[in-house]
C-alpha positions, 0 to 999 in steps of 0.5 A, spaced: 925 128 198 922 126 191 924 119 190 926 116 184 923 109 182 929 105 184 930 109 190 922 108 192 923 101 190 928 100 195 925 104 200 918 100 200 922 093 200 926 096 207 919 098 209 917 091 208 923 088 212 921 092 218 914 091 216 908 096 220 910 100 225 907 107 228 909 110 221 908 105 216 901 102 214 900 097 209 894 095 205 892 090 200 886 095 197 885 090 192 880 095 188 878 100 193 879 103 199 874 108 204 876 115 203 874 116 210 879 111 212 885 114 208 884 120 212 884 117 219 891 114 217 893 120 214 892 123 221 894 118 225 901 117 221 902 124 221 902 125 228 906 119 229 911 121 225 911 128 229 912 124 235 918 120 233 921 126 229 921 123 222 920 127 216 915 122 213 910 116 214 907 112 209 901 108 207 902 103 202 897 100 198 898 093 194 902 089 200 898 084 204 899 083 212 903 077 210 908 082 207 906 079 200 906 084 194 899 083 191 898 089 187 892 094 187 887 097 183 885 103 187 884 109 182 887 105 177 883 109 172 885 115 174 884 121 180 890 118 184 893 125 184 886 128 186 887 125 193 892 131 194 886 136 193 881 131 196 884 130 203 885 138 204 878 138 205 878 134 211 885 136 215 887 142 219 892 146 217 891 144 209 895 139 210 896 134 204 900 128 202 907 130 200 907 125 194 903 119 191 907 114 188 905 109 183 910 104 182 911 097 179 914 092 184 915 084 181 909 086 176 904 089 181 902 096 182 903 099 188 901 106 191 905 109 196 902 115 200 908 119 203 905 123 209 908 129 212 909 129 220 904 134 224 906 141 224 910 143 230 905 144 236 899 142 232 896 135 232 894 133 225 886 132 225 881 128 220 874 132 220 876 135 227 879 129 230 886 127 231 888 120 231 894 115 233 897 108 231 895 103 237 899 097 235 895 095 228 889 099 229 887 107 229 885 110 235 883 117 238 890 121 239 891 120 247 892 126 251 899 125 253 901 124 245 897 131 244 901 134 250 907 131 246 906 134 240 904 141 243 910 141 247 916 145 245 921 139 246 919 137 239 925 136 235 922 138 228 922 145 226 915 148 224 917 149 217 920 142 216 914 140 211 915 147 207 922 147 207 928 142 206 933 146 209 930 146 216 935 146 221 934 142 228 
């Protein structure tokens, strides 16, 4: 699903109400943010989305830990959509963001990265390492979670990322 501006604003506000969990991460990212950290979050959020049977995870810049919309200047001068190509170089299976959105909420610029779940049976890696969420931080993907992603009991079909008509 590609979100309209109205749908995305509603989605972000709902995510803010429930705040961070294993498939949602908010960062202030006032002016810049480490590309390597984005890659680690991509891996962790993708793996967690797979484990929870969801079709998307979110990394959102411009929202503080206090649930305040503060805005971000991250790549405001351009190159934001290039991240789709850049992230492919560090992930396995050539996964990348499903969408990268720029939206204004309360006169503040928000950047929302929509992340696909890991492909069935294959944990998403960043530069060869698979990551997971552990409370509010990122950690190496534990073997029990690797086993769950690799198991045939996973609820997502392997084509979910590429086809919208996936049957569960």
